[in-house]
C-alpha positions as CSV (number, residue, x, y, z in Angstrom):
1,X,18.0,-60.6,57.0
2,X,17.3,-63.8,58.7
3,X,18.4,-67.3,57.4
4,X,18.1,-70.9,58.2
5,X,20.8,-73.7,58.2
6,X,20.4,-77.2,57.0
7,X,19.2,-78.5,60.7
8,X,16.3,-75.9,60.2
9,X,17.8,-73.8,63.2
10,X,17.1,-69.7,62.6
11,X,19.2,-67.0,63.1
12,X,17.3,-64.5,65.3
13,X,19.4,-61.7,65.2
14,X,19.3,-61.4,61.9
15,X,22.1,-59.4,59.7
16,X,21.3,-55.8,57.8
17,X,22.3,-54.6,54.7
18,X,22.2,-51.3,53.7
19,X,21.8,-50.2,49.8
20,X,21.0,-47.3,47.9
21,X,19.0,-47.1,44.5
22,X,20.6,-44.2,42.2
23,X,18.4,-42.7,39.8
24,X,18.5,-43.6,36.2
25,X,20.6,-41.0,34.2
26,X,17.8,-39.1,32.9
27,X,16.4,-38.5,35.9
28,X,18.8,-36.8,38.0
29,X,19.1,-32.9,37.6
30,X,22.3,-32.5,35.4
31,X,20.5,-34.3,32.5
32,X,17.9,-31.9,32.9
33,X,20.2,-28.6,32.9
34,X,22.1,-30.6,30.2
35,X,18.9,-31.0,27.9
36,X,17.8,-27.1,28.7
37,X,21.4,-26.0,27.5
38,X,20.7,-28.0,24.5
39,X,17.3,-26.8,23.6
40,X,18.7,-22.9,24.2
41,X,21.5,-23.9,21.9
42,X,19.3,-25.2,19.2
43,X,17.1,-22.0,19.8
44,X,20.1,-20.0,19.6
45,X,21.5,-21.7,16.3
46,X,18.2,-21.1,14.2
47,X,17.8,-17.6,15.2
48,X,21.7,-17.0,13.9
49,X,21.1,-19.4,10.7
50,X,18.0,-17.2,9.9
51,X,19.4,-13.9,10.8
52,X,22.2,-14.9,8.4
53,X,19.6,-15.4,5.6
54,X,18.4,-12.4,6.3
55,X,21.6,-10.7,6.5
56,X,22.3,-12.5,2.8
57,X,19.3,-11.5,1.3
58,X,19.1,-7.7,2.1
59,X,23.1,-7.7,0.9
60,X,21.6,-8.9,-2.0
61,X,19.0,-6.9,-2.7
62,X,21.2,-3.9,-1.5
63,X,23.6,-4.9,-4.1
64,X,20.8,-5.3,-6.8
65,X,19.4,-1.9,-6.0
66,X,23.2,-0.4,-6.4
67,X,23.5,-1.9,-9.6
68,X,20.9,-0.3,-10.8
69,X,20.9,3.2,-9.3
70,X,24.6,3.1,-11.1
71,X,22.7,1.7,-14.6
72,X,20.1,4.2,-14.3
73,X,22.7,7.4,-13.0
74,X,24.9,6.3,-16.1
75,X,22.4,6.1,-18.8
76,X,20.7,9.6,-17.7
77,X,24.4,11.2,-17.2
78,X,25.3,9.7,-20.8
79,X,22.1,11.0,-22.4
80,X,22.9,14.4,-20.2
81,X,26.2,15.1,-21.6
82,X,25.3,14.4,-24.9
83,X,22.3,16.5,-25.4
84,X,24.8,19.6,-23.8
85,X,26.9,19.4,-26.4
86,X,24.5,19.4,-28.8
87,X,22.8,22.6,-27.4
88,X,26.1,24.3,-26.9
89,X,26.8,23.2,-30.9
90,X,23.1,24.8,-31.5
91,X,24.0,27.7,-29.6
92,X,26.9,28.4,-31.2
93,X,25.6,27.7,-34.6
94,X,22.7,30.2,-33.6
95,X,25.3,32.9,-32.8
96,X,26.9,32.6,-36.4
97,X,23.7,32.4,-38.2
98,X,23.9,29.3,-40.0
99,X,20.3,28.4,-39.5
100,X,20.6,25.1,-41.8
101,X,23.5,23.5,-39.6
102,X,21.5,24.6,-36.6
103,X,18.3,22.9,-37.6
104,X,20.4,19.8,-38.1
105,X,21.8,19.8,-35.0
106,X,18.4,20.5,-33.5
107,X,16.9,17.4,-34.9
108,X,19.9,15.7,-33.1
109,X,19.3,16.9,-30.4
110,X,15.7,15.8,-30.2
111,X,17.0,12.2,-31.2
112,X,19.3,12.4,-28.2
113,X,16.4,13.2,-25.9
114,X,13.8,10.9,-27.4
115,X,16.8,8.2,-26.7
116,X,17.3,9.1,-23.5
117,X,13.7,9.1,-22.5
118,X,13.7,5.4,-23.9
119,X,16.6,4.2,-22.2
120,X,15.1,5.8,-18.8
121,X,12.0,3.8,-19.4
122,X,13.7,0.7,-20.6
123,X,15.3,0.6,-17.6
124,X,12.4,1.6,-14.9
125,X,10.5,-1.1,-17.1
126,X,13.1,-3.7,-16.3
127,X,12.8,-2.4,-12.4
128,X,8.9,-3.6,-12.9
129,X,9.1,-6.9,-14.9
130,X,10.4,-9.9,-13.5
131,X,11.8,-11.1,-17.1
132,X,13.7,-8.1,-17.8
133,X,16.5,-10.6,-18.7
134,X,14.9,-13.1,-20.6
135,X,15.4,-13.6,-24.2
136,X,12.8,-16.1,-25.1
137,X,10.9,-15.7,-28.2
138,X,7.2,-14.9,-26.1
139,X,9.1,-11.9,-23.9
140,X,11.0,-10.8,-27.4
141,X,7.6,-10.2,-29.2
142,X,5.6,-8.9,-26.0
143,X,8.9,-6.2,-25.7
144,X,8.8,-5.4,-29.6
145,X,4.4,-5.1,-29.6
146,X,4.9,-2.9,-26.4
147,X,7.7,-1.2,-27.7
148,X,5.2,-0.1,-31.0
149,X,3.0,1.3,-28.7
150,X,-0.1,-0.8,-29.8
151,X,-0.7,1.1,-32.5
152,X,-4.1,-0.4,-33.8
153,X,-2.8,-4.0,-31.9
154,X,-5.1,-4.9,-28.8
155,X,-3.7,-7.6,-27.7
156,X,-1.1,-10.4,-28.4
157,X,-1.0,-13.8,-27.4
158,X,2.0,-16.4,-27.8
159,X,1.8,-19.6,-27.1
160,X,5.3,-21.5,-27.6
161,X,8.3,-23.2,-25.9
162,X,10.8,-21.3,-24.1
163,X,13.3,-20.9,-26.9
164,X,16.9,-18.8,-25.8
165,X,17.1,-16.4,-29.4
166,X,20.8,-16.0,-28.3
167,X,22.9,-17.0,-25.5
168,X,23.8,-14.5,-22.4
169,X,27.5,-14.4,-23.5
170,X,27.2,-14.1,-27.7
171,X,29.9,-15.8,-29.5
172,X,31.6,-14.8,-32.6
173,X,29.2,-16.7,-34.8
174,X,25.7,-15.9,-33.1
175,X,24.1,-12.8,-32.3
176,X,25.7,-9.6,-30.9
């Protein structure tokens, strides 16, 4: 650096001043390393969140499958026990040659078999439908038509607003 005084005389030696320009913080290596660490952390958090959601859905599906398996098992076991008792009673009545009573118990056994089959079909049907728990009028009418076996009924179309026939938890003055 050279300078002149008020008389116009210039300094011939000059003076030197050294300085260094440092880079902005976003131009440093540690900023790039921090940025990379943040991106990796964000990706890990997103993957972990996705994994947690998948695990939660898996647990829900597994819980529902277990509940359905217990329901079907209980339904079938109850039906088989009832049928077994009736068959044992029927065998005893046949040994004692009480044919009239045996005929009555045979009819009861047939009814238990039909009920067991209907319960098993209902459980399987509830698995297949998405509206198994709905208690709206269109769903109830469709179920009644399907249970009737469609004897001469080719189709049924129901158009209405969704009206709940009975609340999920019936009260004393409501349907049971």
